[in-house]
N, C-alpha and C positions, 0 to 999 in steps of 0.2 A: 356588350356587344362591338365586334369589330368588324369594320368592311375589309372586304378583301378583293383584289385585283379580279375583273370581271374575266378578263384573258386567262384565268386561272380557274374556271370552271371546267369542269372534267370535258363537257362535251367540247368545250374549244381546243383544249388540251388534245383530245384525238383526233378532232377535225385539224388539227396542225401535223398529226401523225406523231407526236412526242410523249406518248404513254409508252412506258416499257413492260415488260412481262414480269418484270419483279415489284413493280405498282400496282397490276392487276393481281398479282401473288399477296401481297399485303392488304390489298381490297380483300380478297377472298377469306383471307385469316381473320380480319376484323368483323365482316359481316357473319363468321361461323363463330366466333367468340361472343359476339351479340345474339347471337340464337341463341347459344346454348344458354344465356345467363337472363334473358327474358320470359317472362311470366308464359305458364303451357295454358290453354283452355280446359277450362274444368269441365266435368262431365255433363253438368246443366246448362253450359254456357250456351246460345244460339250461334256462336259463331264458327266457321267451318264446318258445318254441319252439312250432311250432301245436301238439305233443304236450302241452305242460306246459299250454297254454291249454285243451284241448281235456279233458287230463285233471281240472283243477279245475272247468268246468262240468258234466263229468259226476257227479264227487264233490257238488257241490251239489244236482243232478238227484237222485242217489242217496238222500243225507239226506232230500230230502221224499219220496220212497219210503217210506223208514223210518217217516214218522209216520202215526198214524193220525187222518184225516180226515173233514170231515164231504163227502157226495157234492159239494156246492157247491165246496167248497175241493181235494175230490178232481181236480173239471173243471178247476179254475184251474192246479193242478199240471202236468197232463194238455196243457192249453195251451201251458203254460211249457214243458215238454218239447220239443213238438211245435216253436215258435217257435224254439226253441235250437236244435235239431236244424236246421232249414230255412235259418236267419242261418249257422249256421257253415259249411255248402254252399257258400255267398256269400262269406263273409269269410276264409277260413281263408288264402287266397290272399294277402289284402290282410295278414294279420296276416303273414305269413310274410315279406312285400317290406317289411314296414314293420321289422321284425327284420334284415330285410339289410342294410337303408340306416340302420341305428344308433339307431334310435326304442328300442330296448328298453336300458334303464339302470338304474341301481341309484338310484332314487326316494326319494321320503320313505315310501311305502307305506299312508299311514293320513291322508290330507291328508282331512279333513273338518273343521267349523266348530269341533267340540269340542277340534280339535286346534290352535288358532289365537287369537291373543289381539290387540287393539289397544293397543297402547302410545305412547304420546307422539304418537297420532293414525297411527302406522301398524303394520300388519298384521307379525305375528310368528306364525313356524310355530314349533311343537315337537313333541316328544314323536314322531319318526319309527320305525317298525317296525327294531326291531335283531335281534330274538329269530328271525325267519324271513325267510331270504331270499328265497323265492319268494313272499311277499305285496311284496317291497322290490324286486326286480328285474322290474320290467314295463314297458310302452309308453308312454312320457311322457305320450300321450293318456289313458291308463284314469285316470293321476292327477290330470289336467287336469278329466274327467269326473266324475271323484268330489266335486271343488270345485264343479263346476256343477250337478250333480242336488241338493247339498245347498243352494246359494242358492234355485235353482228353489223345492225342496221348500218353504223357508220364504218363499216370494211375492219 
């Protein structure tokens, strides 16, 4: 194992405005190649099923229900619950179809800018989720979306 300079963590590089479009393109290629090679969820696997996806969403909503919230935050929670339930009605079939087409794979599971480093001008991904297969066996688009959200949040 080798230590790297903490200032080269991708979140720090992005915050300094030093990440280039070419480096992002390289990351996209790396992620796509990784997803092409990784194992796909088999038909009998519990991962990536509509039940598994909805159970995870419901668990998040239930967690929010257990919190003592201000009236404003409670209203936000209720809005999140309503939008989640409404969205699920239209997305469940798409999620099932993507699983059937092999898009649920053994992914990194925690692909955000804090788990990437810029070394020698190239982005290197590290620290995959090993302890929880439910976090790792996901639709490849979930993994891509996680990176995109992190990049957008940081501008």
